[in-house]
N, C-alpha and C positions, 0 to 999 in steps of 0.2 A: 583615388577612385576605386582601386581594387579593395581597399579596406571597407569602403562604404558598401560595395557590392556584397562582400562577405558578411558585413554586419546586417545588411538588409535580408540576405538569404537566411542568416541565423535567426533573425526576428520572425521571418515567415515560418521557419521550421518550428520555433517555439510556439507561435500562435496556432499552428496546425496541431501540435501535440496537446496544447491546452484545450482547444476546441474538441479534439477527438476524445480526450479524457472526459470532458463534460458530457459529450454526446453519448459515449458508451455508458457512463454512469447513470444518465437519465433514461436510457433505453429499456432498462429492466428486462433484458433478454430479447427485446425486439431488434430486428435488423436496423442498422444505421447506414444511411447512404453516404458515400464518400463526397458526393456533391454537396450535401448539407454541411459536412465538416468544413470543406473548403469555403463555402459561403459564410459560415459562422466565423472562420478565421480571417475573412476579408481578402481571400486570394482566389485565383481561378483554379479550376480542376487540374490544369496543366502544371501549376506550381506544386499542387499536392503530389501529383505523380512524379515530378522531378525529384522531390524529397523522398517519397515513399512509393516505389513502382508497383507495389501490391498492397492489398488490405492487410495481409499477414505482416508485412514489414512495418506498416503503420501501427498495428496492434502490438507488435514486439517492441517498437520504440516507446509507445505509451507505457507499456508494462514495465520496461526497464527504468524509465524516468520516474514513474510513480513508486516503484520498489525502492529505488535509491532515495527518494524523498521520504518514504516511510521509515527506512532504516536511519536516515539522518535526523529524523524528528526526535528520536530518543535523546540524543545529545542536546538538541535545541531545547527540548522540554526540561531537561535537567538543569540547564542554565537559567531557566525562568521559574522553576518550581521545585519544591522538595521532592525527593525520589518517589515517595508514596503517591503523591498527586501526579507527578510526571508519568508514572507507570499507568495509572488509570486513564489519563488523557491520551497516552500513546495507544492504549488498548482501543479507545474510541476511534482514533485515527486509523489504526489497522483495520477495524471493522468497516470503516468507510472505504478503504482500499479494496477489501475483499468484496464488498457489495458492488463496487464500481466495475468489477471484473465480470459480472453477470452478463453485461452487454457484449462481452468479447469472448464468451465461452467457446464457441466453435473455432474461432481463429486461434485462441490460446491452446486449445487441444491440439490443433495441427502443428503449432509452433513447438510445443513440448514433444510431440511425436517425432518431429523432424530433428530434434536435438538442439535446435537454436536456443531454447531456454531450458535449462536443467533445473528440475525440481529441487535437487540437492543444493544448488547455489541459492535458489530463492529461500529455502528453509534456513540455510546457513546465515544469510543476511538478516532474516527475521530473528533467529535465535541470538545472533550477535547483538541486536538492538535490545532484546529483552534481557540478555545477560548484563549489558551495560547498566540498565535500570535496576536490576536486582542487586548487582554489586554495590551500586551507590546507596541503595536502601539498606543493605546489610551493613555497610560502613557507618551510616548514621543511626542505625538501630531501628529504623521504621519498617523494614521488611525482613522477613525470615532469611537467615543465612543458609538454611538447609534446602531451599527450593532450587530446583534445576530449571534453567531457561527452556530447555527442550520440553520439559513437562508442562510449562506454562503455554508454550506454543501449541502443543498437542491439545491442551484444554481449550485454547482459543479456537482452534479449528473445529473441535467438537461443538462448541457453542454456535459457531457460524453455520454448521451443518444442521444442528437440531433446532435452532431458533425459528419461531414462526412469525416474528415481527421485530421491528427495530426496538420497540419498547421492551420486549422480552430479552432481546440481545443486551440492552442496557442493564437490565436487572441481573442477568447472568454474569456480565462483566463486573458488576458491583460485587457479586458473590465471590468471583475469582480473586478480585483485588483484595477483598476482606480475608480470603483464605491465605494469601501470601503476606499479609500484614504481620508484623512482629507480635502483636497481641493475639494472633490467631493460632498460636502453637497448640497442638492437640496433646493431651496427656497420653503417654505411651503405655 
Protein backbone atom coordinates (compact mmCIF):
# COMPACT_ATOMS: atom_id res chain seq x y z
CA UNK A 1 0.00 0.00 0.00
CA UNK A 2 2.82 2.42 0.86
CA UNK A 3 4.40 1.86 -2.58
CA UNK A 4 1.09 2.59 -4.32
CA UNK A 5 0.74 5.83 -2.33
CA UNK A 6 4.27 6.84 -3.26
CA UNK A 7 3.69 5.89 -6.89
CA UNK A 8 0.46 7.88 -6.93
CA UNK A 9 2.15 10.91 -5.37
CA UNK A 10 5.01 10.62 -7.89
CA UNK A 11 2.51 10.47 -10.78
CA UNK A 12 0.69 13.54 -9.42
CA UNK A 13 3.98 15.42 -9.12
CA UNK A 14 4.98 14.44 -12.65
CA UNK A 15 1.58 15.48 -14.01
CA UNK A 16 1.86 18.82 -12.20
CA UNK A 17 5.34 19.43 -13.63
CA UNK A 18 4.17 18.54 -17.13
CA UNK A 19 1.05 20.73 -16.87
CA UNK A 20 3.05 23.63 -15.42
CA UNK A 21 5.71 23.40 -18.13
CA UNK A 22 3.02 23.45 -20.84
CA UNK A 23 1.16 26.33 -19.19
CA UNK A 24 4.27 28.46 -18.74
CA UNK A 25 5.34 27.74 -22.30
CA UNK A 26 1.98 28.76 -23.74
CA UNK A 27 1.67 31.84 -21.50
CA UNK A 28 4.06 33.98 -23.58
CA UNK A 29 4.84 36.13 -20.55
CA UNK A 30 1.26 36.33 -19.23
CA UNK A 31 0.55 35.20 -15.65
CA UNK A 32 -0.43 31.56 -15.18
CA UNK A 33 -2.78 30.61 -12.36
CA UNK A 34 -1.81 27.71 -10.14
CA UNK A 35 -5.45 26.63 -10.14
CA UNK A 36 -5.36 26.17 -13.92
CA UNK A 37 -2.19 24.09 -13.62
CA UNK A 38 -3.78 21.86 -10.99
CA UNK A 39 -6.93 21.51 -13.10
CA UNK A 40 -4.90 20.61 -16.21
CA UNK A 41 -2.95 18.02 -14.19
CA UNK A 42 -6.22 16.50 -12.97
CA UNK A 43 -5.57 17.20 -9.31
CA UNK A 44 -6.88 19.60 -6.72
CA UNK A 45 -5.13 22.78 -5.69
CA UNK A 46 -4.33 21.19 -2.32
CA UNK A 47 -2.33 18.48 -4.08
CA UNK A 48 -0.39 21.13 -5.98
CA UNK A 49 0.44 22.96 -2.74
CA UNK A 50 1.43 19.70 -1.01
CA UNK A 51 4.05 19.14 -3.70
CA UNK A 52 4.94 22.79 -4.30
CA UNK A 53 4.10 25.09 -1.36
CA UNK A 54 4.81 28.20 -3.47
CA UNK A 55 4.80 29.33 -7.09
CA UNK A 56 8.58 29.79 -6.92
CA UNK A 57 9.10 26.19 -5.81
CA UNK A 58 6.95 24.98 -8.71
CA UNK A 59 8.84 27.16 -11.18
CA UNK A 60 12.16 25.95 -9.80
CA UNK A 61 11.09 22.29 -10.12
CA UNK A 62 9.88 22.84 -13.71
CA UNK A 63 13.09 24.64 -14.59
CA UNK A 64 15.33 21.94 -13.10
CA UNK A 65 13.38 19.11 -14.75
CA UNK A 66 13.41 20.78 -18.15
CA UNK A 67 17.09 21.73 -17.89
CA UNK A 68 17.97 18.11 -17.11
CA UNK A 69 15.89 16.97 -20.08
CA UNK A 70 17.52 19.46 -22.45
CA UNK A 71 21.00 18.40 -21.32
CA UNK A 72 20.11 14.70 -21.66
CA UNK A 73 18.65 15.31 -25.13
CA UNK A 74 22.17 15.71 -26.55
CA UNK A 75 23.05 12.09 -25.83
CA UNK A 76 19.66 10.84 -26.95
CA UNK A 77 19.93 12.71 -30.25
CA UNK A 78 23.43 11.34 -30.83
CA UNK A 79 22.09 7.80 -30.46
CA UNK A 80 19.48 8.51 -33.16
CA UNK A 81 21.29 10.85 -35.58
CA UNK A 82 24.72 11.74 -36.93
CA UNK A 83 26.40 14.46 -34.84
CA UNK A 84 25.79 17.29 -37.32
CA UNK A 85 22.05 16.53 -37.42
CA UNK A 86 21.92 15.90 -33.67
CA UNK A 87 23.51 19.31 -32.99
CA UNK A 88 20.96 21.18 -35.10
CA UNK A 89 18.05 19.28 -33.57
CA UNK A 90 19.43 19.93 -30.09
CA UNK A 91 19.66 23.65 -30.92
CA UNK A 92 15.95 23.61 -31.80
CA UNK A 93 15.15 21.80 -28.54
CA UNK A 94 17.18 24.34 -26.58
CA UNK A 95 15.35 27.18 -28.36
CA UNK A 96 12.05 25.67 -27.20
CA UNK A 97 13.39 25.44 -23.65
CA UNK A 98 14.40 29.11 -23.67
CA UNK A 99 11.09 30.23 -25.22
CA UNK A 100 9.13 28.31 -22.59
CA UNK A 101 10.86 30.23 -19.81
CA UNK A 102 9.23 33.52 -20.85
CA UNK A 103 6.15 32.56 -18.84
CA UNK A 104 8.29 32.10 -15.74
CA UNK A 105 10.49 35.21 -15.99
CA UNK A 106 9.55 36.91 -12.72
CA UNK A 107 9.70 33.74 -10.66
CA UNK A 108 12.96 32.64 -12.29
CA UNK A 109 14.51 36.02 -11.54
CA UNK A 110 13.52 35.66 -7.87
CA UNK A 111 14.88 32.10 -7.74
CA UNK A 112 18.21 33.14 -9.28
CA UNK A 113 18.41 36.16 -6.94
CA UNK A 114 17.81 33.88 -3.96
CA UNK A 115 20.62 31.56 -5.04
CA UNK A 116 18.34 28.52 -5.38
CA UNK A 117 19.30 28.27 -9.07
CA UNK A 118 22.80 29.27 -10.06
CA UNK A 119 23.34 30.61 -13.57
CA UNK A 120 26.80 29.04 -13.60
CA UNK A 121 25.29 25.57 -13.04
CA UNK A 122 22.75 26.13 -15.79
CA UNK A 123 25.42 27.28 -18.21
CA UNK A 124 27.71 24.38 -17.28
CA UNK A 125 24.91 21.92 -18.03
CA UNK A 126 24.19 23.48 -21.42
CA UNK A 127 27.89 23.82 -22.31
CA UNK A 128 28.35 20.15 -21.39
CA UNK A 129 25.58 19.11 -23.77
CA UNK A 130 27.03 21.19 -26.62
CA UNK A 131 30.52 19.87 -25.91
CA UNK A 132 29.27 16.28 -26.18
CA UNK A 133 27.74 17.06 -29.57
CA UNK A 134 30.80 18.95 -30.83
CA UNK A 135 33.22 16.20 -29.76
CA UNK A 136 31.13 13.55 -31.51
CA UNK A 137 31.08 15.68 -34.66
CA UNK A 138 34.82 16.34 -34.50
CA UNK A 139 35.40 12.60 -34.09
CA UNK A 140 33.39 11.72 -37.20
CA UNK A 141 34.67 14.73 -39.17
CA UNK A 142 31.30 16.42 -39.64
CA UNK A 143 31.93 19.31 -37.23
CA UNK A 144 34.90 21.58 -36.78
CA UNK A 145 37.29 20.50 -34.06
CA UNK A 146 38.36 24.08 -33.25
CA UNK A 147 34.95 25.27 -32.03
CA UNK A 148 34.50 25.80 -28.30
CA UNK A 149 31.21 24.73 -26.71
CA UNK A 150 31.09 27.91 -24.64
CA UNK A 151 31.29 30.00 -27.83
CA UNK A 152 28.37 28.09 -29.34
CA UNK A 153 26.30 28.63 -26.17
CA UNK A 154 27.09 32.36 -26.20
CA UNK A 155 26.05 32.48 -29.86
CA UNK A 156 22.81 30.66 -29.09
CA UNK A 157 21.97 33.09 -26.31
CA UNK A 158 22.65 36.00 -28.65
CA UNK A 159 20.31 34.48 -31.23
CA UNK A 160 17.55 34.07 -28.66
CA UNK A 161 17.93 37.65 -27.46
CA UNK A 162 18.12 39.21 -30.92
CA UNK A 163 15.57 37.14 -32.81
CA UNK A 164 12.23 38.72 -33.58
CA UNK A 165 10.32 35.54 -34.47
CA UNK A 166 10.54 31.77 -34.40
CA UNK A 167 11.17 31.78 -38.16
CA UNK A 168 14.12 34.11 -37.72
CA UNK A 169 15.41 32.00 -34.84
CA UNK A 170 15.31 28.93 -37.09
CA UNK A 171 17.23 30.69 -39.85
CA UNK A 172 19.84 31.96 -37.39
CA UNK A 173 20.23 28.48 -35.87
CA UNK A 174 20.78 27.13 -39.39
CA UNK A 175 23.54 29.73 -39.90
CA UNK A 176 25.21 28.80 -36.62
CA UNK A 177 25.02 25.08 -37.44
CA UNK A 178 26.54 25.75 -40.86
CA UNK A 179 29.30 27.76 -39.21
CA UNK A 180 30.39 24.83 -37.03
CA UNK A 181 30.18 22.31 -39.86
CA UNK A 182 33.55 20.90 -40.91
CA UNK A 183 33.13 22.33 -44.41
CA UNK A 184 32.70 25.83 -42.97
CA UNK A 185 36.33 26.39 -42.01
CA UNK A 186 37.35 29.92 -42.83
CA UNK A 187 40.70 30.67 -44.46
CA UNK A 188 43.03 32.33 -41.98
